[in-house]
C-alpha positions as CSV (number, residue, x, y, z in Angstrom):
1,M,-5.4,-15.7,-29.6
2,R,-8.2,-13.5,-30.4
3,Y,-10.6,-16.1,-31.4
4,A,-10.8,-18.0,-28.1
5,C,-11.5,-14.8,-26.0
6,Y,-14.2,-13.3,-28.7
7,L,-15.7,-16.7,-29.6
8,F,-18.5,-15.7,-26.8
9,L,-18.2,-11.7,-27.8
10,F,-19.8,-12.0,-31.4
11,V,-21.9,-13.9,-33.2
12,V,-21.1,-17.4,-34.3
13,C,-22.2,-17.5,-37.5
14,S,-23.9,-20.6,-39.5
15,A,-21.3,-19.3,-42.2
16,C,-18.9,-20.4,-39.8
17,T,-19.5,-24.3,-40.2
18,Y,-21.0,-24.0,-43.5
19,T,-19.6,-27.6,-45.2
20,A,-19.8,-26.3,-49.1
21,K,-16.5,-26.8,-50.5
22,I,-14.1,-23.3,-50.8
23,T,-12.3,-22.8,-53.8
24,D,-10.5,-19.4,-53.0
25,G,-9.1,-17.7,-50.0
26,T,-11.5,-14.5,-50.5
27,T,-14.6,-17.5,-50.3
28,A,-12.9,-18.6,-47.2
29,I,-12.6,-15.0,-45.8
30,E,-16.1,-14.6,-46.2
31,R,-17.1,-17.4,-44.3
32,K,-14.7,-17.4,-41.2
33,Q,-12.8,-20.3,-42.5
34,Y,-9.8,-18.6,-41.4
35,H,-7.9,-21.8,-40.9
36,V,-9.1,-22.8,-44.5
37,A,-7.6,-19.2,-45.8
38,V,-3.9,-19.0,-45.0
39,P,-2.5,-21.8,-47.7
40,M,-5.2,-21.0,-50.5
41,L,-4.2,-17.2,-50.2
42,T,-0.5,-17.9,-50.0
43,K,-0.9,-19.5,-53.3
44,E,-2.9,-16.4,-55.0
45,F,-0.1,-14.1,-53.9
46,K,2.1,-15.8,-55.7
47,K,0.0,-16.1,-58.8
48,A,-1.3,-12.0,-58.0
49,R,0.0,-10.3,-61.4
50,S,-1.2,-6.7,-60.6
51,R,-0.4,-4.7,-57.5
52,S,-3.8,-4.2,-56.4
53,E,-4.4,-7.8,-56.4
54,K,-1.7,-8.2,-54.0
55,G,-2.7,-5.7,-51.8
56,K,-6.1,-7.3,-51.3
57,I,-4.9,-10.8,-51.0
58,A,-2.1,-9.7,-48.6
59,L,-4.7,-8.1,-46.6
60,N,-7.2,-10.9,-46.4
61,L,-4.0,-13.1,-45.2
62,G,-3.3,-10.8,-42.9
63,H,-6.6,-11.0,-41.1
64,A,-6.4,-14.9,-41.4
65,L,-3.3,-15.0,-39.7
66,R,-4.8,-12.8,-36.9
67,E,-7.8,-14.6,-36.4
68,T,-5.4,-17.7,-35.8
69,G,-3.5,-16.3,-33.6
70,R,-0.4,-15.5,-35.6
71,D,0.5,-11.9,-35.4
72,E,4.1,-11.8,-35.9
73,E,3.1,-13.2,-39.3
74,A,0.4,-11.3,-39.7
75,V,2.5,-7.7,-39.2
76,E,4.5,-8.5,-42.1
77,W,1.7,-9.4,-44.7
78,Y,-0.3,-5.9,-43.2
79,Q,3.1,-3.9,-44.4
80,T,3.1,-5.8,-47.6
81,A,-0.7,-5.3,-47.9
82,Y,0.5,-1.7,-47.5
83,D,3.1,-1.7,-50.0
84,N,0.9,-2.8,-52.5
85,N,-1.6,-0.2,-52.4
86,A,-4.4,-1.8,-49.7
87,G,-4.3,1.3,-48.0
88,P,-4.9,3.2,-44.3
89,D,-6.8,-0.3,-43.4
90,A,-3.8,-2.7,-43.5
91,L,-1.2,0.1,-41.6
92,R,-4.2,0.1,-39.1
93,E,-4.1,-3.5,-38.6
94,K,-0.4,-3.4,-39.1
95,A,-0.4,-1.2,-35.5
96,A,-3.3,-3.2,-33.4
97,A,-1.2,-6.5,-34.2
98,L,2.2,-4.5,-33.0
99,K,0.3,-3.7,-29.5
100,R,-1.1,-7.1,-29.0
101,L,2.6,-8.1,-29.5
102,E,3.9,-5.9,-27.1
103,R,6.2,-3.5,-29.4
104,Y,4.3,-0.7,-28.2
105,E,7.3,1.9,-29.8
106,D,6.6,0.6,-33.1
107,A,2.7,0.6,-32.8
108,I,3.1,4.2,-31.7
109,Q,5.0,5.2,-34.7
110,V,2.9,3.4,-37.1
111,Y,-0.6,5.0,-35.5
112,T,1.3,8.5,-35.7
113,D,2.1,7.9,-39.2
114,L,-1.7,6.7,-40.2
115,G,-3.1,10.4,-38.3
116,F,-1.4,12.1,-40.3
117,E,-2.1,9.9,-43.8
118,I,-5.9,9.6,-43.0
119,G,-5.7,13.9,-41.8
120,S,-7.0,13.2,-38.1
121,K,-5.1,12.2,-34.9
122,Y,-8.0,12.0,-33.2
123,E,-8.9,8.7,-34.7
124,F,-6.2,7.0,-32.6
125,R,-5.7,9.3,-29.9
126,K,-6.7,6.2,-27.3
127,D,-4.5,3.8,-29.3
128,I,-1.5,6.0,-28.6
129,S,-2.2,6.9,-25.3
130,G,-2.8,3.2,-24.4
131,A,0.7,2.0,-25.8
132,E,2.1,5.0,-23.9
133,L,0.1,3.7,-20.5
134,A,2.1,0.4,-21.1
135,I,5.5,1.8,-21.6
136,K,5.3,3.8,-18.6
137,W,4.0,0.7,-16.5
138,R,6.9,-1.5,-18.1
139,E,9.5,1.4,-16.9
140,E,8.3,1.3,-13.5
141,E,8.8,-2.3,-13.1
142,K,12.1,-2.1,-14.5
143,A,12.6,0.6,-12.1
144,G,11.9,-1.8,-9.4
145,R,8.3,-0.8,-8.2
146,E,7.3,-3.9,-6.2
147,R,5.1,-6.1,-8.3
148,A,1.8,-7.3,-6.5
149,F,1.2,-10.5,-9.1
150,T,3.7,-13.2,-9.8
151,V,2.0,-15.3,-12.7
152,Q,2.3,-18.5,-14.7
153,P,1.4,-20.8,-17.0
154,V,-0.6,-23.9,-15.9
155,D,0.6,-27.3,-16.7
156,F,-3.1,-28.4,-18.2
157,N,-2.9,-26.1,-21.3
158,S,-3.0,-27.9,-24.5
159,N,-1.6,-26.3,-27.9
160,Q,-5.2,-25.6,-28.4
161,A,-7.2,-22.4,-26.9
162,D,-7.9,-22.8,-22.9
163,Y,-9.7,-20.4,-21.3
164,A,-11.9,-19.1,-18.4
165,P,-11.5,-21.6,-15.4
166,V,-14.1,-21.3,-12.5
167,A,-14.0,-23.4,-9.2
168,F,-16.0,-26.1,-8.6
169,E,-15.5,-28.9,-6.3
170,N,-11.9,-28.1,-5.5
171,R,-11.5,-28.8,-8.8
172,L,-11.3,-26.6,-12.1
173,V,-14.1,-26.4,-14.8
174,F,-12.6,-24.3,-18.0
175,T,-13.4,-24.3,-21.5
176,S,-11.4,-25.7,-24.5
177,D,-11.8,-26.4,-28.1
178,R,-9.0,-29.2,-27.4
179,A,-9.2,-32.3,-29.3
180,A,-11.2,-34.8,-27.1
181,A,-13.9,-31.9,-27.7
182,T,-17.5,-33.1,-28.4
183,G,-18.1,-33.7,-32.5
184,E,-16.6,-34.8,-35.3
185,E,-17.0,-31.5,-37.3
186,K,-14.5,-28.6,-37.2
187,Y,-14.5,-25.3,-36.6
188,N,-13.2,-23.8,-39.7
189,W,-12.2,-20.6,-38.2
190,T,-9.6,-22.2,-36.4
191,G,-9.3,-25.4,-38.2
192,R,-10.7,-27.0,-34.6
193,G,-13.3,-28.1,-32.6
194,F,-16.1,-26.6,-31.2
195,T,-15.6,-25.7,-27.4
196,D,-16.6,-28.2,-24.5
197,L,-16.3,-27.8,-20.7
198,F,-13.6,-29.6,-19.3
199,I,-12.7,-30.6,-15.4
200,V,-9.2,-30.9,-14.2
201,D,-7.7,-31.0,-10.9
202,P,-4.8,-28.5,-10.5
203,V,-3.5,-29.3,-7.8
204,N,-2.6,-33.2,-8.2
205,G,-1.8,-32.2,-12.0
206,R,-4.4,-35.1,-13.4
207,A,-5.2,-34.7,-17.2
208,A,-8.1,-32.6,-17.6
209,D,-11.5,-34.6,-18.5
210,A,-14.7,-33.6,-20.1
211,F,-17.4,-32.1,-17.9
212,D,-20.6,-34.1,-18.5
213,V,-22.9,-35.2,-21.7
214,Q,-25.4,-33.7,-20.8
215,V,-23.9,-30.3,-21.4
216,N,-21.1,-30.7,-24.2
217,T,-22.7,-30.7,-27.3
218,D,-21.7,-30.2,-30.8
219,N,-22.4,-26.3,-30.0
220,H,-19.6,-24.1,-28.4
221,D,-20.4,-24.9,-24.9
222,G,-18.3,-22.6,-22.1
223,T,-17.8,-20.3,-19.6
224,P,-19.8,-21.7,-16.8
225,A,-20.9,-20.1,-13.5
226,F,-21.7,-22.3,-10.1
227,S,-23.8,-22.0,-7.1
228,A,-22.2,-22.1,-4.0
229,D,-23.7,-25.3,-3.1
230,G,-22.6,-27.3,-6.6
231,Q,-26.2,-28.0,-7.6
232,E,-27.0,-25.4,-9.9
233,M,-25.3,-24.5,-13.3
234,I,-25.7,-21.6,-15.6
235,F,-23.5,-21.1,-18.9
236,T,-23.0,-20.4,-22.4
237,R,-24.3,-22.1,-25.3
238,C,-23.7,-21.1,-28.9
239,A,-26.4,-22.9,-31.0
240,A,-28.7,-22.0,-34.1
241,P,-32.5,-22.3,-34.2
242,G,-32.4,-24.0,-37.2
243,K,-30.5,-25.1,-40.2
244,R,-28.5,-22.2,-42.2
245,E,-29.5,-19.8,-39.6
246,D,-27.6,-17.7,-37.8
247,A,-26.4,-18.9,-34.4
248,Y,-26.7,-16.7,-31.2
249,C,-25.1,-17.2,-27.7
250,G,-27.5,-18.0,-24.5
251,L,-27.5,-18.3,-21.3
252,Y,-28.4,-22.0,-20.1
253,R,-29.3,-23.3,-16.7
254,S,-28.8,-26.9,-15.6
255,E,-29.5,-28.6,-12.4
256,R,-27.5,-31.4,-10.5
257,A,-28.6,-34.7,-10.8
258,G,-27.2,-37.5,-9.6
259,E,-23.3,-37.3,-10.4
260,G,-24.2,-36.0,-13.6
261,W,-26.2,-32.9,-14.8
262,A,-30.3,-32.0,-16.1
263,P,-30.6,-31.0,-20.0
264,A,-29.8,-27.5,-19.9
265,Q,-33.2,-24.7,-20.2
266,I,-32.6,-21.5,-21.6
267,L,-33.0,-18.5,-19.1
268,P,-36.2,-16.7,-19.9
269,F,-35.2,-13.3,-20.0
270,V,-32.8,-14.1,-23.0
271,K,-34.1,-12.6,-26.4
272,A,-33.8,-13.9,-29.5
273,G,-31.7,-12.4,-32.0
274,A,-29.1,-11.2,-29.3
275,N,-26.2,-12.6,-27.6
276,Y,-25.5,-13.3,-23.7
277,M,-22.5,-15.0,-22.4
278,H,-19.9,-15.1,-19.3
279,P,-22.8,-15.7,-16.5
280,A,-21.4,-14.9,-12.6
281,L,-23.3,-15.8,-9.8
282,S,-23.0,-14.2,-6.2
283,T,-22.1,-16.1,-3.6
284,D,-25.6,-16.1,-2.3
285,G,-26.9,-17.2,-5.7
286,Q,-29.3,-14.3,-5.7
287,R,-27.4,-12.0,-8.6
288,L,-26.1,-13.4,-11.6
289,Y,-23.9,-11.0,-13.4
290,F,-23.3,-11.4,-17.5
291,S,-22.2,-9.5,-20.8
292,A,-24.3,-9.0,-23.5
293,K,-24.9,-7.0,-26.6
294,L,-28.8,-5.2,-26.2
295,E,-30.0,-2.5,-27.6
296,D,-30.2,-0.4,-24.5
297,G,-26.7,-1.0,-23.9
298,W,-23.9,1.8,-24.0
299,G,-22.3,0.2,-26.9
300,G,-20.5,-3.1,-27.8
301,Y,-21.0,-5.7,-25.0
302,D,-22.0,-4.4,-22.1
303,I,-22.4,-5.9,-18.2
304,Y,-26.2,-7.0,-16.9
305,V,-27.4,-7.9,-13.3
306,A,-30.4,-9.9,-12.5
307,N,-31.9,-10.4,-9.5
308,R,-33.4,-13.5,-8.2
309,K,-37.2,-13.4,-7.0
310,A,-38.6,-15.1,-3.8
311,D,-39.7,-18.0,-6.4
312,G,-36.6,-18.7,-7.9
313,T,-36.7,-17.3,-11.4
314,W,-35.0,-13.8,-12.5
315,E,-36.4,-10.4,-12.9
316,D,-35.2,-8.5,-16.2
317,P,-31.6,-7.5,-16.3
318,I,-30.3,-4.5,-15.2
319,L,-27.8,-2.6,-17.4
320,M,-24.9,-1.7,-14.9
321,N,-23.8,2.1,-15.4
322,R,-21.1,3.8,-17.3
323,A,-18.5,3.7,-14.7
324,I,-18.0,0.0,-15.7
325,N,-19.8,-0.1,-18.9
326,T,-18.2,2.0,-21.9
327,Q,-18.9,2.2,-25.7
328,G,-16.5,-0.4,-26.1
329,N,-16.8,-4.2,-24.6
330,E,-17.0,-5.7,-21.2
331,Q,-17.4,-8.8,-20.4
332,F,-16.2,-12.1,-18.4
333,P,-17.2,-10.6,-15.2
334,S,-16.6,-12.9,-11.9
335,L,-17.1,-12.2,-8.3
336,D,-14.9,-12.2,-5.1
337,G,-17.7,-11.6,-2.1
338,D,-18.6,-8.1,-3.5
339,T,-15.6,-7.1,-5.6
340,L,-16.4,-6.9,-9.1
341,Y,-13.9,-8.2,-11.9
342,F,-14.5,-7.7,-15.7
343,A,-12.3,-7.3,-19.1
344,S,-12.6,-4.2,-21.1
345,D,-11.3,-3.2,-24.6
346,G,-13.4,0.6,-23.9
347,L,-11.3,1.8,-20.7
348,E,-7.7,3.0,-21.2
349,G,-6.2,-0.3,-20.9
350,M,-2.9,-1.9,-22.4
351,G,-4.4,-3.5,-25.4
352,G,-6.8,-5.7,-26.0
353,L,-9.0,-6.8,-23.7
354,D,-7.7,-5.4,-19.9
355,I,-8.9,-7.2,-16.6
356,Y,-10.1,-4.5,-14.2
357,R,-11.4,-4.2,-10.7
358,T,-14.2,-2.5,-9.0
359,Y,-16.3,-2.6,-5.8
360,P,-19.1,-1.0,-4.4
361,M,-18.1,1.9,-1.6
362,A,-19.4,2.8,1.6
363,N,-21.4,5.2,0.0
364,G,-23.2,2.4,-2.0
365,R,-21.5,3.1,-5.6
366,Y,-18.9,1.2,-7.0
367,S,-15.1,2.4,-7.1
368,A,-13.7,3.8,-10.5
369,P,-12.1,0.5,-12.4
370,K,-8.6,-0.3,-11.4
371,N,-6.7,-1.7,-14.4
372,L,-4.8,-4.5,-12.8
373,R,-1.5,-3.6,-14.8
374,T,1.1,-5.9,-15.9
375,P,2.2,-8.7,-15.5
376,V,-1.7,-9.8,-15.5
377,N,-2.3,-7.5,-18.4
378,S,-0.7,-7.1,-21.2
379,G,-0.6,-6.1,-25.1
380,A,-3.0,-8.8,-25.7
381,D,-6.2,-10.3,-24.7
382,D,-6.5,-10.6,-21.1
383,F,-9.7,-11.6,-19.5
384,A,-11.9,-14.2,-17.4
385,F,-9.9,-13.4,-13.8
386,I,-11.4,-16.1,-10.9
387,V,-10.0,-15.7,-6.9
388,V,-9.7,-18.8,-5.8
389,G,-8.8,-19.1,-2.1
390,R,-6.1,-17.0,0.0
391,E,-3.2,-18.3,2.1
392,G,-1.4,-16.7,5.2
393,M,-2.9,-13.4,7.4
394,G,-2.4,-10.4,7.6
395,A,0.4,-8.5,5.9
396,E,1.3,-11.7,5.0
397,E,-1.6,-12.7,2.9
398,K,-1.5,-13.9,-0.7
399,T,-4.5,-14.3,-2.8
400,L,-4.5,-17.5,-5.4
401,G,-6.4,-17.4,-8.4
402,Y,-6.5,-17.8,-12.6
403,F,-6.7,-15.8,-15.4
404,S,-6.9,-16.0,-19.3
405,S,-4.9,-14.5,-21.9
406,S,-3.5,-14.3,-25.6
407,R,0.0,-13.1,-25.0
408,P,2.7,-14.8,-26.9
409,G,4.7,-17.7,-25.4
410,G,1.7,-19.7,-24.1
411,S,1.2,-23.2,-25.1
412,G,-1.9,-22.2,-27.3
413,S,-3.8,-19.4,-28.7
414,D,-5.8,-18.9,-25.2
415,D,-4.0,-20.3,-22.5
416,I,-4.5,-20.4,-18.5
417,Y,-2.7,-18.1,-15.9
418,A,-2.5,-18.9,-12.2
419,F,-1.6,-15.9,-10.4
420,V,-0.1,-15.2,-6.8
421,Q,-1.3,-11.9,-5.1
422,R,0.7,-10.3,-2.4
423,I,-0.8,-7.3,-0.3
424,L,1.1,-4.2,-0.8
425,P,1.9,-1.8,1.6
426,P,-0.5,1.3,1.5
427,P,0.4,5.0,-0.5
428,P,1.1,7.7,2.0
429,P,-2.0,9.6,3.0
430,D,-2.7,12.7,0.6
431,P,-3.9,15.6,2.7
432,T,-5.1,17.8,-0.2
433,P,-8.7,17.9,0.5
434,I,-11.2,15.8,-1.7
435,V,-13.2,17.4,-4.3
436,Y,-15.2,15.1,-6.7
437,K,-15.8,15.4,-10.1
438,N,-17.1,13.7,-13.3
439,I,-16.3,15.4,-16.7
440,L,-18.0,14.6,-19.8
441,D,-16.2,15.0,-23.0
442,V,-18.8,15.6,-26.2
443,T,-17.1,15.1,-29.3
444,V,-18.9,15.7,-32.7
445,V,-17.4,13.7,-35.5
446,E,-17.4,13.2,-39.2
447,K,-16.4,10.1,-41.4
448,I,-13.3,10.5,-43.4
449,Y,-13.7,8.9,-47.1
450,A,-11.1,7.6,-49.3
451,E,-13.1,9.3,-51.9
452,P,-13.7,12.6,-50.4
453,G,-17.1,13.5,-51.4
454,N,-18.3,9.8,-52.1
455,P,-20.4,8.6,-49.1
456,S,-19.7,4.6,-51.0
457,S,-16.3,4.8,-50.7
458,A,-14.2,3.3,-47.9
459,V,-14.4,4.7,-44.3
460,L,-11.0,5.9,-43.1
461,G,-11.8,6.8,-40.0
462,R,-13.4,10.0,-38.4
463,K,-12.4,13.4,-37.7
464,P,-14.0,16.1,-35.6
465,V,-16.3,18.6,-36.3
466,P,-15.2,22.1,-35.3
467,N,-17.8,24.4,-34.3
468,A,-21.1,22.2,-34.2
469,S,-24.4,23.3,-32.4
470,I,-25.3,21.3,-29.4
471,V,-28.6,21.3,-27.8
472,A,-27.8,19.6,-24.1
473,R,-31.2,18.9,-22.3
474,V,-31.5,17.5,-19.1
475,G,-35.2,16.8,-17.5
476,E,-36.9,20.1,-19.1
477,Q,-34.2,22.4,-19.2
478,S,-32.0,22.4,-22.1
479,R,-29.0,24.7,-23.3
480,T,-27.3,25.2,-27.0
481,V,-24.0,25.4,-27.0
482,N,-21.3,24.9,-30.3
483,T,-18.4,23.1,-29.4
484,N,-14.4,24.6,-29.8
485,D,-12.2,24.4,-32.6
486,E,-11.5,20.7,-31.6
487,G,-15.1,19.4,-32.0
488,V,-15.3,18.9,-27.9
489,L,-17.8,20.0,-25.9
490,S,-16.6,19.5,-21.9
491,L,-19.1,19.6,-19.0
492,V,-19.2,19.1,-15.1
493,L,-21.9,16.5,-14.7
494,V,-24.4,16.7,-12.3
495,D,-25.0,13.5,-10.1
496,D,-28.0,11.4,-11.1
497,Q,-29.1,13.1,-14.2
498,Q,-30.0,11.8,-17.6
499,Y,-28.6,13.6,-20.3
500,Q,-29.8,14.0,-24.1
501,F,-27.9,15.8,-26.6
502,R,-28.0,16.8,-29.9
503,A,-25.8,17.9,-32.4
504,E,-26.5,19.9,-35.5
505,R,-24.2,21.8,-38.3
506,E,-25.9,23.2,-41.6
507,E,-25.6,20.3,-44.5
508,Y,-25.5,17.8,-42.3
509,L,-27.8,15.0,-40.6
510,V,-28.6,15.6,-36.9
511,A,-27.0,12.9,-34.8
512,E,-28.5,12.1,-31.1
513,G,-26.9,10.6,-28.1
514,S,-27.4,10.2,-24.4
515,F,-25.5,9.8,-21.1
516,S,-26.5,9.0,-17.6
517,S,-24.9,10.5,-14.6
518,R,-26.2,7.6,-12.4
519,N,-24.2,6.3,-9.4
520,L,-21.1,7.5,-11.0
521,P,-18.0,6.8,-8.7
522,Q,-16.9,8.9,-5.8
523,D,-13.8,6.9,-5.6
524,P,-11.1,8.7,-2.9
525,D,-8.4,6.8,-4.9
526,A,-9.4,8.7,-8.3
527,P,-11.9,11.8,-7.3
528,E,-11.6,13.0,-11.1
529,Q,-12.9,10.9,-13.8
530,R,-13.4,11.4,-17.1
531,Y,-15.9,10.3,-19.7
532,E,-16.5,10.7,-23.6
533,L,-19.7,10.8,-25.4
534,E,-19.0,10.9,-29.6
535,L,-21.9,12.0,-32.0
536,E,-21.1,11.4,-35.3
537,L,-22.6,13.9,-37.5
538,E,-23.4,12.5,-41.4
539,K,-22.6,14.9,-43.9
540,I,-25.7,15.3,-46.6
541,F,-24.5,14.1,-50.0
542,R,-27.8,14.8,-52.2
543,N,-28.8,12.6,-55.2
544,Q,-26.0,10.4,-54.5
545,E,-26.7,6.7,-53.7
546,I,-25.7,5.1,-50.4
547,V,-25.8,1.2,-49.5
548,L,-27.7,0.0,-46.6
549,N,-25.9,-2.7,-45.9
550,N,-26.9,-6.1,-44.0
551,I,-30.5,-6.2,-46.4
552,Y,-30.7,-9.5,-48.0
553,Y,-33.8,-11.1,-49.4
554,D,-34.4,-14.5,-49.8
555,F,-34.2,-16.1,-53.1
556,N,-36.5,-14.8,-55.6
557,E,-38.7,-12.9,-52.7
558,S,-39.2,-9.0,-52.0
559,F,-40.7,-9.4,-48.1
560,I,-38.3,-7.7,-45.4
561,R,-36.7,-10.5,-43.6
562,D,-36.2,-10.5,-40.2
563,D,-32.3,-9.9,-40.3
564,A,-32.8,-6.7,-42.4
565,K,-35.3,-4.9,-40.0
566,P,-32.5,-3.2,-37.7
567,T,-31.0,-1.4,-40.7
568,L,-34.2,0.0,-42.0
569,E,-35.3,1.0,-38.3
570,A,-32.0,2.6,-38.3
571,L,-32.9,4.5,-41.5
572,S,-36.3,5.6,-39.6
573,A,-34.8,6.9,-36.9
574,V,-32.7,8.9,-39.5
575,L,-35.8,10.2,-41.1
576,E,-37.7,10.8,-37.5
577,R,-34.7,12.9,-36.5
578,N,-34.5,14.9,-39.9
579,P,-38.3,15.7,-40.5
580,D,-36.9,18.0,-43.6
581,I,-35.4,15.3,-46.3
582,R,-36.8,13.5,-48.6
583,I,-35.4,10.1,-50.0
584,E,-35.7,7.4,-52.5
585,L,-35.2,3.7,-51.8
586,G,-33.6,1.9,-54.7
587,S,-33.1,-1.7,-55.6
588,H,-30.6,-3.4,-57.5
589,T,-30.3,-7.2,-58.7
590,D,-27.2,-8.8,-60.3
591,C,-27.0,-9.6,-63.8
592,R,-28.3,-13.2,-63.5
593,G,-32.1,-13.5,-64.7
594,K,-34.3,-12.3,-67.5
595,P,-34.0,-8.4,-67.0
596,G,-37.5,-7.6,-67.0
597,Y,-38.2,-10.0,-64.3
598,N,-35.3,-8.4,-62.1
599,Q,-36.8,-5.3,-63.1
600,Q,-40.1,-6.2,-61.3
601,L,-38.2,-8.1,-58.7
602,S,-36.0,-4.9,-57.5
603,Q,-39.4,-2.8,-57.6
604,D,-40.8,-4.9,-55.5
605,R,-38.1,-4.7,-53.0
606,A,-37.7,-1.2,-52.8
607,Q,-41.1,-0.9,-52.6
608,A,-41.2,-3.3,-49.5
609,A,-38.7,-1.1,-47.7
610,V,-40.6,1.9,-48.4
611,T,-43.9,-0.1,-46.7
612,F,-41.6,-1.0,-44.0
613,L,-40.6,2.8,-43.0
614,V,-44.5,3.5,-43.3
615,E,-45.1,1.3,-41.3
616,Q,-42.6,2.8,-38.8
617,G,-44.2,6.1,-38.5
618,I,-42.4,8.1,-41.5
619,D,-44.5,10.2,-43.5
620,P,-45.3,8.3,-47.3
621,S,-45.0,11.9,-49.0
622,R,-40.9,11.7,-48.0
623,L,-40.3,8.1,-49.5
624,S,-40.3,6.8,-53.2
625,A,-39.1,3.4,-54.5
626,R,-37.5,2.7,-57.0
627,G,-36.5,-1.0,-58.8
628,Y,-33.2,-0.5,-60.4
629,G,-33.3,-4.3,-62.1
630,E,-29.6,-4.9,-63.3
631,D,-29.1,-1.7,-65.1
632,Q,-26.3,0.0,-62.5
633,P,-24.3,-3.1,-61.5
634,I,-21.0,-1.6,-59.2
635,E,-18.7,-4.2,-60.4
636,Q,-18.3,-4.6,-64.5
637,C,-17.3,-8.0,-65.0
638,L,-18.6,-10.4,-67.2
639,C,-22.0,-11.6,-66.0
640,E,-20.7,-15.5,-66.3
641,R,-17.2,-14.7,-64.7
642,C,-18.3,-12.6,-62.0
643,S,-17.7,-14.0,-58.6
644,E,-20.4,-14.7,-56.0
645,E,-19.2,-11.3,-54.4
646,E,-19.3,-9.3,-57.1
647,H,-23.0,-10.6,-57.8
648,Q,-23.8,-9.6,-53.9
649,R,-21.6,-5.9,-54.1
650,N,-24.7,-5.5,-57.1
651,R,-27.3,-6.9,-55.6
652,R,-28.2,-4.3,-53.3
653,T,-30.7,-2.1,-51.7
654,T,-29.5,1.9,-51.4
655,F,-31.4,5.4,-50.6
656,R,-30.6,8.6,-51.3
657,I,-31.2,11.8,-50.4
658,L,-33.2,14.1,-52.9
659,E,-33.0,17.8,-53.5
């Protein structure tokens, strides 16, 4: 099931535990109370009268079933949503669910149909190629290709989520939200408890016990790493700093205290407002690997490594390179000696998260990540791979370990699987001389809007922009090249360089991106590697309102909250890249309150946004503030009958590019 795998991947928001009474399925979805939403939405669908209403409810019901691990049912509801005018998003979700269920041929057909419908085969190329690869690997197995791995579920799985085991004193410590977890409150995403650490003896088959009262709290606790001597533990805890504030996941450290553990302290390099998770310690305890989503990352969640200083503290974490990190998500690192295992949804794989293996070669660089293939990987999420021991010698040696998966057929939403890996005979040597080559495909793309010409309409996908101008810079040297008809510029990378790219086209906002070729693989088993970088151009829509998402204000206040600053900082960066445009910042209120008061409040809020941009260095002559009060609602509902969702859509901050 997707929930537990992503529990430590995405922000765990305070809305997930919000205890106010939920009266409708849409509100339950907004607050991520998916378990609560399913029965509500099922009843609401039966009562719905219009096709449009049925489509919206069916789409939400598909989401709720997806997030509670019921993909077979979700597939049907996504199709129902599409049949009731829910649009391409419903088919996109259906295809993803089919892929998780390993119905690859069906998924390919849906993705192909989707490409035709939105007018861009580019958007789903990776989804299709991954499904084709999975089919190929499955056919090779049927043809008798030797399997390196045999896998089977462990007998201590529950009917809840069990995942991410690690070895500790001849036992396993794993993460679970099973009924014995600490606390009485339910996590309404799943209808189950919050996660805790549990310990089990997998050999003697004893029942799992709670790990330690100092570690297990009413928050989400899990994914630990232990020092070789068992005296130090670093683990993930997701907690809110205050009531009704967003909760973030951080890395916490605890020391052994007798038979138990001392109270945990957050690691000093963990920054507020960001997520850190999935620690893994090297055998000597001098390197800490983990996953985080930080500003300097390559996209999504990336793997970092921190080195321990002589005094026992940690240096600032280092972002691992593009041989490992992608524009997708990389997480759940683990170590077997110097071999690094990790999960990724950004590398080509079978669907969801797949497990990959890499290791440092003689030249000091990591090898090209290798997909462990089936039966370890599946169409669902596969992650948290660990090696716990070996048996035999030489060609008869077997590697033993565990991994986690949300594949169908398990006991719960996520399950732990044991594996045995045999050594397969090496392939015959290839006499062809090795020529190492790293190629970067830079693709310039633009959004496809549901309503062409309306930037406030839904985004259906992206399509390449042909013949766009790209300025490529390496150090002091620069070169301007146009993309081809497919919107692509391909170049052979020079080793150990930092590339900067700037994409331009008339009547589009400038887009920028970067790529580092530092320490890319030179792997004899995979001498040619291809990488991708997307530069997304935004078409200029003059005098059209564009909503700025994630800008909220405290009740009756106009100051810029911390959670709104990233959106305005991103807007500031756009203005810096495009010095010739002028914009109007607008603010709208909902219909509640007196018109005069709403007008002044909206003006103050718009001005606060302008002031923030000026403080970022934007010339004030390029900015204007305008409060619209309640005069231009998006939702045309009667005020006393508007839902909270409709009030929120009306209560928005916008900008428009002026002539």
